[in-house]
C-alpha positions in Angstrom: -0.3 -0.2 0.2 1.2 3.5 -0.7 2.2 6.0 1.9 -0.4 8.5 2.6 0.8 12.1 1.3 -0.6 13.4 4.5 1.7 11.7 6.3 4.6 13.7 4.1 3.4 16.6 4.5 1.4 19.7 6.8 0.0 21.4 3.5 -3.2 21.1 2.9 -4.3 19.2 -0.3 -5.6 21.1 -3.4 -6.0 18.7 -6.2 -4.6 19.1 -9.5 -6.2 22.0 -11.8 -6.6 20.3 -15.2 -5.6 17.0 -16.9 -2.3 17.9 -17.4 -1.4 18.7 -13.9 -3.7 15.6 -13.0 -1.6 13.7 -15.5 1.8 14.7 -14.2 0.8 14.0 -10.4 0.2 10.4 -11.0 3.1 10.1 -12.3 4.7 11.8 -8.7 2.8 10.0 -6.9 3.8 6.8 -8.3 7.3 7.1 -9.1 7.6 8.2 -4.9 5.1 5.2 -3.8 2.4 7.8 -2.6 -1.4 7.6 -2.8 -1.9 11.3 -4.3 0.2 14.7 -5.4 -1.6 18.2 -5.0 -1.0 21.1 -6.9 1.0 22.9 -3.7 2.8 19.9 -2.8 6.7 20.3 -3.0 8.0 17.2 -4.6 11.2 17.2 -1.7 7.8 16.8 0.8 7.0 14.4 -0.6 10.3 12.2 -0.4 11.3 13.0 -3.6 15.2 13.6 -4.5 17.4 14.0 -8.0 17.1 9.4 -9.0 13.4 10.0 -8.2 13.4 13.7 -10.3 14.7 11.9 -13.4 12.4 8.5 -13.4 9.0 11.4 -13.0 10.6 12.8 -16.1 11.3 10.2 -18.3 7.5 9.0 -17.7 6.4 12.1 -18.4 7.9 12.3 -21.5 7.1 9.0 -22.7 3.0 9.5 -21.2 3.1 13.0 -22.5 4.9 13.9 -25.0 6.7 17.3 -24.0 10.0 17.5 -23.4 10.7 17.4 -19.6 13.8 18.5 -18.4 14.4 16.4 -14.8 16.5 20.0 -13.7 12.6 21.4 -14.1 11.4 19.6 -11.5 14.4 20.1 -9.3 14.0 23.6 -9.4 10.6 23.9 -9.6 9.1 21.3 -7.1 5.5 21.7 -6.5 3.4 20.5 -8.5 1.8 23.4 -10.3 5.5 25.4 -10.9 6.4 21.8 -12.3 3.7 22.0 -15.0 4.0 25.7 -15.6 7.3 25.3 -16.5 6.7 22.4 -19.0 4.0 23.9 -20.4 5.9 27.1 -20.7 9.5 25.5 -21.9 7.6 22.7 -25.0 5.5 26.7 -25.9 8.8 27.9 -26.5 10.3 24.7 -28.6 6.8 24.4 -30.8 7.4 28.3 -31.6 11.4 27.5 -32.4 10.2 25.1 -35.2 
């Protein structure tokens, strides 16, 4: 059974706001073996480190088709910030084509 998010953080749970946030939250939860990830949750507070960031980003890239850099997760550790960074980085890449 996965760990409960509420045992790892005191922050109130805010559910993902859209499909991409939900998809990325599910990937993070799966890799970190926890029940759920909210928009304001910090990857670090949930037990994440550099090896998990690499696994999360590889899966996110594979499942979403977006370009995902592990450094983006390490520098933007809250789900809402990480997904915003993904959107911004991928819109710049698409605009350069």
